[in-house]
Backbone atoms as SQL, in Angstrom:
CREATE TABLE atoms (id INTEGER PRIMARY KEY, chain TEXT, resi INTEGER, resn TEXT, atom TEXT, x REAL, y REAL, z REAL);
INSERT INTO atoms VALUES
  (1, 'A', 1, 'MET', 'N', 78.612, 74.878, 109.416),
  (2, 'A', 1, 'MET', 'CA', 79.155, 75.275, 109.165),
  (3, 'A', 1, 'MET', 'C', 80.979, 75.075, 108.215),
  (4, 'A', 2, 'LEU', 'N', 80.766, 75.755, 107.236),
  (5, 'A', 2, 'LEU', 'CA', 82.467, 75.167, 106.701),
  (6, 'A', 2, 'LEU', 'C', 83.228, 76.596, 106.398),
  (7, 'A', 3, 'THR', 'N', 84.310, 76.609, 106.657),
  (8, 'A', 3, 'THR', 'CA', 84.789, 77.870, 106.542),
  (9, 'A', 3, 'THR', 'C', 85.935, 76.909, 106.378),
  (10, 'A', 4, 'GLY', 'N', 87.578, 78.446, 105.640),
  (11, 'A', 4, 'GLY', 'CA', 88.833, 77.911, 105.713),
  (12, 'A', 4, 'GLY', 'C', 89.359, 79.697, 104.967),
  (13, 'A', 5, 'SER', 'N', 90.585, 79.652, 105.456),
  (14, 'A', 5, 'SER', 'CA', 91.158, 80.743, 104.273),
  (15, 'A', 5, 'SER', 'C', 92.695, 80.439, 104.841),
  (16, 'A', 6, 'PRO', 'N', 93.298, 80.762, 103.394),
  (17, 'A', 6, 'PRO', 'CA', 94.452, 81.193, 102.731),
  (18, 'A', 6, 'PRO', 'C', 95.326, 82.160, 104.294),
  (19, 'A', 7, 'GLY', 'N', 96.484, 82.069, 103.943),
  (20, 'A', 7, 'GLY', 'CA', 97.235, 82.256, 104.778),
  (21, 'A', 7, 'GLY', 'C', 98.456, 81.568, 106.219),
  (22, 'A', 8, 'GLY', 'N', 99.241, 80.700, 105.203),
  (23, 'A', 8, 'GLY', 'CA', 100.036, 79.972, 106.387),
  (24, 'A', 8, 'GLY', 'C', 99.414, 79.372, 107.508),
  (25, 'A', 9, 'SER', 'N', 100.512, 80.355, 108.526),
  (26, 'A', 9, 'SER', 'CA', 100.346, 79.910, 110.010),
  (27, 'A', 9, 'SER', 'C', 99.413, 80.574, 110.400),
  (28, 'A', 10, 'THR', 'N', 98.456, 81.770, 109.824),
  (29, 'A', 10, 'THR', 'CA', 97.215, 82.200, 110.709),
  (30, 'A', 10, 'THR', 'C', 95.860, 81.646, 109.856),
  (31, 'A', 11, 'ILE', 'N', 96.133, 80.425, 109.457),
  (32, 'A', 11, 'ILE', 'CA', 95.184, 80.130, 109.087),
  (33, 'A', 11, 'ILE', 'C', 93.994, 79.393, 109.888),
  (34, 'A', 12, 'ILE', 'N', 94.703, 78.976, 111.056),
  (35, 'A', 12, 'ILE', 'CA', 93.954, 78.423, 112.309),
  (36, 'A', 12, 'ILE', 'C', 93.379, 79.261, 113.101),
  (37, 'A', 13, 'SER', 'N', 94.387, 80.440, 112.942),
  (38, 'A', 13, 'SER', 'CA', 93.767, 81.196, 113.700),
  (39, 'A', 13, 'SER', 'C', 92.302, 82.131, 112.902),
  (40, 'A', 14, 'THR', 'N', 92.561, 82.248, 112.044),
  (41, 'A', 14, 'THR', 'CA', 91.682, 82.749, 110.962),
  (42, 'A', 14, 'THR', 'C', 90.313, 82.113, 111.382),
  (43, 'A', 15, 'THR', 'N', 90.510, 80.669, 110.623),
  (44, 'A', 15, 'THR', 'CA', 88.803, 80.021, 110.541),
  (45, 'A', 15, 'THR', 'C', 88.520, 79.226, 112.040),
  (46, 'A', 16, 'VAL', 'N', 89.122, 79.194, 112.541),
  (47, 'A', 16, 'VAL', 'CA', 88.773, 79.173, 114.674),
  (48, 'A', 16, 'VAL', 'C', 88.057, 80.245, 114.725),
  (49, 'A', 17, 'GLU', 'N', 89.023, 81.940, 114.889),
  (50, 'A', 17, 'GLU', 'CA', 88.126, 82.592, 115.185),
  (51, 'A', 17, 'GLU', 'C', 86.976, 83.149, 114.459),
  (52, 'A', 18, 'THR', 'N', 86.531, 82.649, 112.871),
  (53, 'A', 18, 'THR', 'CA', 85.488, 82.977, 112.772),
  (54, 'A', 18, 'THR', 'C', 84.704, 82.069, 112.753),
  (55, 'A', 19, 'MET', 'N', 84.692, 80.783, 113.349),
  (56, 'A', 19, 'MET', 'CA', 84.008, 79.754, 113.888),
  (57, 'A', 19, 'MET', 'C', 83.154, 80.452, 115.112),
  (58, 'A', 20, 'LEU', 'N', 84.330, 80.694, 115.980),
  (59, 'A', 20, 'LEU', 'CA', 83.798, 81.428, 117.754),
  (60, 'A', 20, 'LEU', 'C', 82.879, 82.412, 117.162),
  (61, 'A', 21, 'ASP', 'N', 83.288, 83.593, 115.862),
  (62, 'A', 21, 'ASP', 'CA', 82.569, 84.315, 115.630),
  (63, 'A', 21, 'ASP', 'C', 80.349, 84.573, 115.470),
  (64, 'A', 22, 'VAL', 'N', 80.711, 83.087, 114.947),
  (65, 'A', 22, 'VAL', 'CA', 79.291, 82.674, 114.393),
  (66, 'A', 22, 'VAL', 'C', 78.753, 82.248, 115.414),
  (67, 'A', 23, 'MET', 'N', 79.247, 81.072, 116.112),
  (68, 'A', 23, 'MET', 'CA', 78.970, 79.701, 116.659),
  (69, 'A', 23, 'MET', 'C', 78.530, 80.479, 118.379),
  (70, 'A', 24, 'ASP', 'N', 79.423, 81.313, 119.500),
  (71, 'A', 24, 'ASP', 'CA', 79.500, 82.140, 120.665),
  (72, 'A', 24, 'ASP', 'C', 79.211, 83.592, 120.692),
  (73, 'A', 25, 'PHE', 'N', 79.683, 84.181, 119.247),
  (74, 'A', 25, 'PHE', 'CA', 78.724, 85.021, 119.459),
  (75, 'A', 25, 'PHE', 'C', 78.301, 86.292, 118.690),
  (76, 'A', 26, 'GLY', 'N', 77.118, 85.349, 117.813),
  (77, 'A', 26, 'GLY', 'CA', 76.140, 85.383, 116.958),
  (78, 'A', 26, 'GLY', 'C', 76.276, 85.753, 115.885),
  (79, 'A', 27, 'MET', 'N', 77.280, 86.164, 115.048),
  (80, 'A', 27, 'MET', 'CA', 77.805, 86.997, 114.731),
  (81, 'A', 27, 'MET', 'C', 76.472, 86.260, 113.114),
  (82, 'A', 28, 'ASN', 'N', 76.591, 86.457, 111.394),
  (83, 'A', 28, 'ASN', 'CA', 76.259, 86.250, 110.576),
  (84, 'A', 28, 'ASN', 'C', 77.356, 85.788, 109.761),
  (85, 'A', 29, 'ALA', 'N', 77.422, 85.584, 108.963),
  (86, 'A', 29, 'ALA', 'CA', 78.284, 84.337, 108.064),
  (87, 'A', 29, 'ALA', 'C', 79.254, 85.828, 107.572),
  (88, 'A', 30, 'GLN', 'N', 78.473, 87.151, 107.135),
  (89, 'A', 30, 'GLN', 'CA', 79.297, 87.757, 106.265),
  (90, 'A', 30, 'GLN', 'C', 80.070, 89.023, 107.544),
  (91, 'A', 31, 'GLN', 'N', 79.276, 88.791, 108.650),
  (92, 'A', 31, 'GLN', 'CA', 80.271, 89.732, 109.651),
  (93, 'A', 31, 'GLN', 'C', 81.653, 88.745, 110.439),
  (94, 'A', 32, 'ALA', 'N', 81.404, 87.598, 109.993),
  (95, 'A', 32, 'ALA', 'CA', 82.380, 86.971, 111.031),
  (96, 'A', 32, 'ALA', 'C', 83.646, 86.562, 109.862),
  (97, 'A', 33, 'VAL', 'N', 83.468, 86.838, 108.626),
  (98, 'A', 33, 'VAL', 'CA', 84.458, 86.851, 107.768),
  (99, 'A', 33, 'VAL', 'C', 85.277, 88.272, 107.712),
  (100, 'A', 34, 'ASP', 'N', 84.115, 89.024, 107.972),
  (101, 'A', 34, 'ASP', 'CA', 84.797, 90.488, 107.609),
  (102, 'A', 34, 'ASP', 'C', 85.424, 91.035, 109.214),
  (103, 'A', 35, 'ALA', 'N', 85.409, 90.051, 110.791),
  (104, 'A', 35, 'ALA', 'CA', 85.820, 91.054, 112.181),
  (105, 'A', 35, 'ALA', 'C', 87.395, 90.908, 111.637),
  (106, 'A', 36, 'PRO', 'N', 87.997, 91.830, 113.054),
  (107, 'A', 36, 'PRO', 'CA', 88.724, 91.950, 112.708),
  (108, 'A', 36, 'PRO', 'C', 89.344, 90.438, 113.657),
  (109, 'A', 37, 'ARG', 'N', 91.048, 90.173, 113.513),
  (110, 'A', 37, 'ARG', 'CA', 91.167, 88.684, 114.446),
  (111, 'A', 37, 'ARG', 'C', 93.340, 89.033, 115.066),
  (112, 'A', 38, 'MET', 'N', 92.897, 88.094, 115.409),
  (113, 'A', 38, 'MET', 'CA', 94.613, 88.249, 116.193),
  (114, 'A', 38, 'MET', 'C', 95.127, 86.782, 116.336),
  (115, 'A', 39, 'HIS', 'N', 96.429, 86.879, 115.861),
  (116, 'A', 39, 'HIS', 'CA', 97.417, 85.541, 115.978),
  (117, 'A', 39, 'HIS', 'C', 98.522, 85.731, 116.713),
  (118, 'A', 40, 'MET', 'N', 98.632, 84.658, 117.462),
  (119, 'A', 40, 'MET', 'CA', 99.710, 84.495, 118.219),
  (120, 'A', 40, 'MET', 'C', 100.775, 83.111, 117.493),
  (121, 'A', 41, 'PRO', 'N', 101.410, 84.279, 116.681),
  (122, 'A', 41, 'PRO', 'CA', 102.750, 83.110, 116.185),
  (123, 'A', 41, 'PRO', 'C', 103.842, 82.682, 116.801),
  (124, 'A', 42, 'TRP', 'N', 104.044, 81.693, 116.232),
  (125, 'A', 42, 'TRP', 'CA', 105.319, 80.682, 117.319),
  (126, 'A', 42, 'TRP', 'C', 106.795, 81.338, 118.001),
  (127, 'A', 43, 'TRP', 'N', 106.702, 82.007, 117.243),
  (128, 'A', 43, 'TRP', 'CA', 107.819, 82.935, 117.098),
  (129, 'A', 43, 'TRP', 'C', 107.702, 84.172, 115.917),
  (130, 'A', 44, 'PRO', 'N', 108.660, 85.135, 115.959),
  (131, 'A', 44, 'PRO', 'CA', 108.348, 85.659, 117.356),
  (132, 'A', 44, 'PRO', 'C', 107.219, 85.707, 118.554),
  (133, 'A', 45, 'ASP', 'N', 107.717, 85.998, 119.883),
  (134, 'A', 45, 'ASP', 'CA', 106.768, 85.967, 120.848),
  (135, 'A', 45, 'ASP', 'C', 106.041, 86.858, 120.980),
  (136, 'A', 46, 'ARG', 'N', 104.953, 87.008, 120.187),
  (137, 'A', 46, 'ARG', 'CA', 104.047, 88.054, 120.488),
  (138, 'A', 46, 'ARG', 'C', 102.681, 87.691, 120.270),
  (139, 'A', 47, 'ILE', 'N', 101.680, 88.520, 120.534),
  (140, 'A', 47, 'ILE', 'CA', 100.193, 88.740, 119.478),
  (141, 'A', 47, 'ILE', 'C', 100.358, 89.280, 118.696),
  (142, 'A', 48, 'ASP', 'N', 100.221, 89.213, 117.412),
  (143, 'A', 48, 'ASP', 'CA', 99.603, 90.511, 116.119),
  (144, 'A', 48, 'ASP', 'C', 98.111, 90.100, 116.388),
  (145, 'A', 49, 'VAL', 'N', 97.995, 91.724, 116.477),
  (146, 'A', 49, 'VAL', 'CA', 96.405, 92.080, 116.820),
  (147, 'A', 49, 'VAL', 'C', 96.067, 92.906, 115.367),
  (148, 'A', 50, 'GLU', 'N', 94.432, 92.725, 114.550),
  (149, 'A', 50, 'GLU', 'CA', 94.804, 93.638, 113.790),
  (150, 'A', 50, 'GLU', 'C', 93.774, 95.009, 114.312),
  (151, 'A', 51, 'PRO', 'N', 93.920, 95.764, 113.199),
  (152, 'A', 51, 'PRO', 'CA', 93.308, 97.140, 113.695),
  (153, 'A', 51, 'PRO', 'C', 91.633, 96.866, 114.628),
  (154, 'A', 52, 'GLY', 'N', 91.217, 97.534, 115.203),
  (155, 'A', 52, 'GLY', 'CA', 89.771, 97.190, 115.894),
  (156, 'A', 52, 'GLY', 'C', 88.927, 96.185, 116.592),
  (157, 'A', 53, 'HIS', 'N', 90.322, 94.594, 116.192),
  (158, 'A', 53, 'HIS', 'CA', 90.198, 93.519, 117.008),
  (159, 'A', 53, 'HIS', 'C', 89.958, 93.619, 119.074),
  (160, 'A', 54, 'LEU', 'N', 91.030, 94.674, 119.509),
  (161, 'A', 54, 'LEU', 'CA', 90.415, 94.871, 120.852),
  (162, 'A', 54, 'LEU', 'C', 90.599, 95.480, 121.166),
  (163, 'A', 55, 'ARG', 'N', 89.391, 95.774, 122.082),
  (164, 'A', 55, 'ARG', 'CA', 89.470, 96.944, 123.454),
  (165, 'A', 55, 'ARG', 'C', 90.192, 97.813, 124.316),
  (166, 'A', 56, 'PRO', 'N', 90.164, 98.689, 124.625),
  (167, 'A', 56, 'PRO', 'CA', 91.543, 99.112, 125.774),
  (168, 'A', 56, 'PRO', 'C', 91.646, 98.055, 126.090),
  (169, 'A', 57, 'HIS', 'N', 90.562, 97.841, 127.400),
  (170, 'A', 57, 'HIS', 'CA', 90.972, 97.206, 128.565),
  (171, 'A', 57, 'HIS', 'C', 91.043, 96.002, 128.703),
  (172, 'A', 58, 'ALA', 'N', 90.741, 95.282, 127.275),
  (173, 'A', 58, 'ALA', 'CA', 91.329, 94.452, 126.946),
  (174, 'A', 58, 'ALA', 'C', 92.835, 94.122, 126.422),
  (175, 'A', 59, 'ARG', 'N', 92.995, 95.351, 126.576),
  (176, 'A', 59, 'ARG', 'CA', 94.458, 95.604, 125.368),
  (177, 'A', 59, 'ARG', 'C', 95.226, 95.580, 126.696),
  (178, 'A', 60, 'ALA', 'N', 94.751, 96.395, 127.815),
  (179, 'A', 60, 'ALA', 'CA', 95.470, 96.479, 129.374),
  (180, 'A', 60, 'ALA', 'C', 95.769, 95.187, 130.342),
  (181, 'A', 61, 'ALA', 'N', 94.862, 94.245, 129.668),
  (182, 'A', 61, 'ALA', 'CA', 94.610, 93.314, 130.375),
  (183, 'A', 61, 'ALA', 'C', 95.584, 92.494, 130.492),
  (184, 'A', 62, 'LEU', 'N', 95.847, 92.363, 128.535),
  (185, 'A', 62, 'LEU', 'CA', 96.931, 91.239, 128.192),
  (186, 'A', 62, 'LEU', 'C', 98.527, 92.112, 128.577),
  (187, 'A', 63, 'ARG', 'N', 98.165, 93.261, 128.608),
  (188, 'A', 63, 'ARG', 'CA', 100.027, 93.778, 128.615),
  (189, 'A', 63, 'ARG', 'C', 100.178, 93.504, 129.554),
  (190, 'A', 64, 'ALA', 'N', 98.779, 93.477, 131.231),
  (191, 'A', 64, 'ALA', 'CA', 99.003, 93.624, 132.220),
  (192, 'A', 64, 'ALA', 'C', 99.574, 91.740, 132.751),
  (193, 'A', 65, 'MET', 'N', 99.414, 91.044, 131.370),
  (194, 'A', 65, 'MET', 'CA', 100.018, 89.435, 132.122),
  (195, 'A', 65, 'MET', 'C', 101.489, 89.768, 131.096),
  (196, 'A', 66, 'ARG', 'N', 102.282, 90.553, 130.994),
  (197, 'A', 66, 'ARG', 'CA', 102.677, 90.340, 130.342),
  (198, 'A', 66, 'ARG', 'C', 103.042, 90.145, 128.682),
  (199, 'A', 67, 'TYR', 'N', 101.984, 89.976, 128.140),
  (200, 'A', 67, 'TYR', 'CA', 101.975, 89.709, 126.100),
  (201, 'A', 67, 'TYR', 'C', 102.375, 91.169, 125.768),
  (202, 'A', 68, 'ARG', 'N', 103.083, 91.091, 124.366),
  (203, 'A', 68, 'ARG', 'CA', 103.665, 91.978, 123.669),
  (204, 'A', 68, 'ARG', 'C', 102.373, 92.015, 122.861),
  (205, 'A', 69, 'LEU', 'N', 101.603, 93.240, 122.389),
  (206, 'A', 69, 'LEU', 'CA', 101.126, 94.077, 121.161),
  (207, 'A', 69, 'LEU', 'C', 101.625, 94.280, 120.036),
  (208, 'A', 70, 'HIS', 'N', 101.326, 93.674, 118.929),
  (209, 'A', 70, 'HIS', 'CA', 102.081, 94.144, 117.745),
  (210, 'A', 70, 'HIS', 'C', 100.638, 93.991, 116.713),
  (211, 'A', 71, 'GLN', 'N', 100.293, 95.518, 115.820),
  (212, 'A', 71, 'GLN', 'CA', 99.267, 96.182, 115.326),
  (213, 'A', 71, 'GLN', 'C', 99.480, 95.159, 113.959),
  (214, 'A', 72, 'ARG', 'N', 99.286, 94.518, 113.509),
  (215, 'A', 72, 'ARG', 'CA', 99.382, 94.286, 111.788),
  (216, 'A', 72, 'ARG', 'C', 98.277, 94.157, 110.963),
  (217, 'A', 73, 'ALA', 'N', 98.678, 94.459, 110.035),
  (218, 'A', 73, 'ALA', 'CA', 97.620, 94.438, 108.414),
  (219, 'A', 73, 'ALA', 'C', 97.106, 93.411, 108.586),
  (220, 'A', 74, 'PRO', 'N', 95.348, 93.272, 108.114),
  (221, 'A', 74, 'PRO', 'CA', 94.322, 92.276, 107.960),
  (222, 'A', 74, 'PRO', 'C', 95.093, 90.896, 107.566),
  (223, 'A', 75, 'CYS', 'N', 95.056, 90.099, 108.111),
  (224, 'A', 75, 'CYS', 'CA', 95.348, 88.421, 107.537),
  (225, 'A', 75, 'CYS', 'C', 94.313, 87.722, 107.442),
  (226, 'A', 76, 'GLY', 'N', 94.299, 86.741, 106.193),
  (227, 'A', 76, 'GLY', 'CA', 93.611, 85.670, 105.822),
  (228, 'A', 76, 'GLY', 'C', 92.551, 86.403, 105.394),
  (229, 'A', 77, 'ALA', 'N', 92.105, 85.709, 104.520),
  (230, 'A', 77, 'ALA', 'CA', 90.651, 86.371, 103.861),
  (231, 'A', 77, 'ALA', 'C', 89.929, 84.887, 103.908),
  (232, 'A', 78, 'ALA', 'N', 88.770, 84.925, 105.296),
  (233, 'A', 78, 'ALA', 'CA', 87.971, 83.867, 105.164),
  (234, 'A', 78, 'ALA', 'C', 86.935, 83.772, 104.036),
  (235, 'A', 79, 'GLU', 'N', 86.057, 82.249, 103.912),
  (236, 'A', 79, 'GLU', 'CA', 84.983, 82.001, 103.232),
  (237, 'A', 79, 'GLU', 'C', 84.754, 81.754, 104.421),
  (238, 'A', 80, 'SER', 'N', 83.076, 81.639, 104.414),
  (239, 'A', 80, 'SER', 'CA', 82.192, 80.540, 104.708),
  (240, 'A', 80, 'SER', 'C', 81.142, 80.310, 104.273),
  (241, 'A', 81, 'ILE', 'N', 80.273, 79.095, 104.588),
  (242, 'A', 81, 'ILE', 'CA', 79.395, 78.948, 104.291),
  (243, 'A', 81, 'ILE', 'C', 78.205, 78.242, 105.957),
  (244, 'A', 82, 'VAL', 'N', 77.306, 79.158, 106.207),
  (245, 'A', 82, 'VAL', 'CA', 76.679, 79.045, 107.820),
  (246, 'A', 82, 'VAL', 'C', 75.190, 78.271, 107.316),
  (247, 'A', 83, 'VAL', 'N', 74.951, 77.147, 107.623),
  (248, 'A', 83, 'VAL', 'CA', 73.608, 76.405, 107.571),
  (249, 'A', 83, 'VAL', 'C', 73.083, 76.512, 108.315),
  (250, 'A', 84, 'GLY', 'N', 71.713, 77.739, 108.408),
  (251, 'A', 84, 'GLY', 'CA', 70.843, 77.822, 109.520),
  (252, 'A', 84, 'GLY', 'C', 69.775, 76.964, 109.603),
  (253, 'A', 85, 'PRO', 'N', 68.504, 77.488, 110.110),
  (254, 'A', 85, 'PRO', 'CA', 67.108, 76.495, 110.167),
  (255, 'A', 85, 'PRO', 'C', 66.695, 77.378, 109.055),
  (256, 'A', 86, 'ARG', 'N', 66.612, 78.557, 108.519),
  (257, 'A', 86, 'ARG', 'CA', 65.960, 79.094, 107.342),
  (258, 'A', 86, 'ARG', 'C', 66.491, 78.927, 105.948),
  (259, 'A', 87, 'ARG', 'N', 67.638, 78.905, 105.981),
  (260, 'A', 87, 'ARG', 'CA', 68.590, 79.599, 104.939),
  (261, 'A', 87, 'ARG', 'C', 69.907, 79.207, 104.734),
  (262, 'A', 88, 'ILE', 'N', 70.752, 79.199, 103.804),
  (263, 'A', 88, 'ILE', 'CA', 71.933, 78.656, 103.732),
  (264, 'A', 88, 'ILE', 'C', 72.512, 80.466, 103.562),
  (265, 'A', 89, 'GLN', 'N', 73.760, 80.551, 103.909),
  (266, 'A', 89, 'GLN', 'CA', 74.185, 82.097, 104.175),
  (267, 'A', 89, 'GLN', 'C', 76.308, 81.714, 103.481),
  (268, 'A', 90, 'GLY', 'N', 76.253, 82.728, 102.463),
  (269, 'A', 90, 'GLY', 'CA', 77.580, 82.268, 102.051),
  (270, 'A', 90, 'GLY', 'C', 78.241, 83.190, 102.429),
  (271, 'A', 91, 'ALA', 'N', 79.308, 83.501, 102.834),
  (272, 'A', 91, 'ALA', 'CA', 80.461, 85.041, 102.507),
  (273, 'A', 91, 'ALA', 'C', 81.802, 84.549, 102.674),
  (274, 'A', 92, 'ASN', 'N', 82.581, 85.807, 101.554),
  (275, 'A', 92, 'ASN', 'CA', 83.847, 86.321, 101.306),
  (276, 'A', 92, 'ASN', 'C', 84.509, 87.259, 101.734),
  (277, 'A', 93, 'HIS', 'N', 85.509, 87.244, 101.903),
  (278, 'A', 93, 'HIS', 'CA', 85.742, 88.531, 102.552),
  (279, 'A', 93, 'HIS', 'C', 86.273, 89.413, 101.622),
  (280, 'A', 94, 'ARG', 'N', 85.884, 90.594, 101.617),
  (281, 'A', 94, 'ARG', 'CA', 86.442, 91.575, 100.504),
  (282, 'A', 94, 'ARG', 'C', 88.151, 91.690, 100.535),
  (283, 'A', 95, 'ARG', 'N', 88.878, 90.575, 100.389),
  (284, 'A', 95, 'ARG', 'CA', 89.998, 90.946, 100.334),
  (285, 'A', 95, 'ARG', 'C', 90.649, 90.042, 99.630),
  (286, 'A', 96, 'ARG', 'N', 89.830, 89.227, 99.386),
  (287, 'A', 96, 'ARG', 'CA', 89.874, 87.972, 98.119),
  (288, 'A', 96, 'ARG', 'C', 88.853, 88.374, 96.814),
  (289, 'A', 97, 'ALA', 'N', 88.690, 89.838, 96.388),
  (290, 'A', 97, 'ALA', 'CA', 87.816, 89.683, 95.018),
  (291, 'A', 97, 'ALA', 'C', 87.112, 88.989, 94.536),
  (292, 'A', 98, 'ALA', 'N', 88.154, 87.655, 93.811),
  (293, 'A', 98, 'ALA', 'CA', 87.543, 86.561, 93.429),
  (294, 'A', 98, 'ALA', 'C', 87.045, 85.117, 93.904),
  (295, 'A', 99, 'GLY', 'N', 87.602, 85.216, 95.540),
  (296, 'A', 99, 'GLY', 'CA', 86.856, 83.855, 95.944),
  (297, 'A', 99, 'GLY', 'C', 85.376, 84.247, 96.053),
  (298, 'A', 100, 'ALA', 'N', 84.495, 83.106, 96.477),
  (299, 'A', 100, 'ALA', 'CA', 83.388, 83.181, 96.225),
  (300, 'A', 100, 'ALA', 'C', 83.180, 81.813, 97.524),
  (301, 'A', 101, 'ALA', 'N', 81.759, 82.313, 97.955),
  (302, 'A', 101, 'ALA', 'CA', 81.421, 81.062, 98.774),
  (303, 'A', 101, 'ALA', 'C', 79.752, 81.356, 98.878),
  (304, 'A', 102, 'MET', 'N', 79.114, 80.585, 98.058),
  (305, 'A', 102, 'MET', 'CA', 77.225, 80.608, 97.574),
  (306, 'A', 102, 'MET', 'C', 76.608, 80.333, 98.744),
  (307, 'A', 103, 'GLY', 'N', 75.517, 80.528, 99.368),
  (308, 'A', 103, 'GLY', 'CA', 74.402, 80.645, 100.247),
  (309, 'A', 103, 'GLY', 'C', 73.607, 80.719, 99.233),
  (310, 'A', 104, 'CYS', 'N', 72.187, 80.107, 99.397),
  (311, 'A', 104, 'CYS', 'CA', 71.022, 80.264, 98.803),
  (312, 'A', 104, 'CYS', 'C', 69.894, 81.461, 99.625),
  (313, 'A', 105, 'ARG', 'N', 69.659, 82.216, 99.246),
  (314, 'A', 105, 'ARG', 'CA', 69.308, 83.184, 100.377),
  (315, 'A', 105, 'ARG', 'C', 67.323, 82.443, 100.101),
  (316, 'A', 106, 'GLN', 'N', 67.049, 82.293, 98.523),
  (317, 'A', 106, 'GLN', 'CA', 65.609, 81.961, 98.352),
  (318, 'A', 106, 'GLN', 'C', 65.718, 80.650, 99.186),
  (319, 'A', 107, 'CYS', 'N', 66.372, 79.320, 99.584),
  (320, 'A', 107, 'CYS', 'CA', 66.529, 77.679, 99.254),
  (321, 'A', 107, 'CYS', 'C', 66.169, 77.782, 100.393),
  (322, 'A', 108, 'ALA', 'N', 65.370, 76.917, 101.176),
  (323, 'A', 108, 'ALA', 'CA', 64.884, 76.055, 102.240),
  (324, 'A', 108, 'ALA', 'C', 65.866, 75.508, 102.788),
  (325, 'A', 109, 'VAL', 'N', 66.208, 75.205, 103.749),
  (326, 'A', 109, 'VAL', 'CA', 67.231, 74.035, 103.849),
  (327, 'A', 109, 'VAL', 'C', 65.688, 72.470, 104.830),
  (328, 'A', 110, 'PRO', 'N', 66.443, 71.550, 103.945),
  (329, 'A', 110, 'PRO', 'CA', 65.596, 70.391, 104.522),
  (330, 'A', 110, 'PRO', 'C', 65.688, 70.085, 105.638);
């Protein structure tokens, strides 16, 4: 898997969450690129959460651990290429209409 994103301090959060969505949660490249994310900046001391990222029980658990949650606009714009056993998937987040990550639907991976 190849993935990356612009975004300054959110680059690491965006790329790691995109990778985890594919490797641990079984999403395809486009689903992972489009998925909502969260980011914990060094300062201020809070967790920035995109709409739709956390379920109510997860929010409650984080608040019980005294984390401050802050809803934010979507961050980052990941582009990814995932090499699978039978094909290569390319995905670009629609936030960057000019971006491209090309996979080949007809190509077999050697």
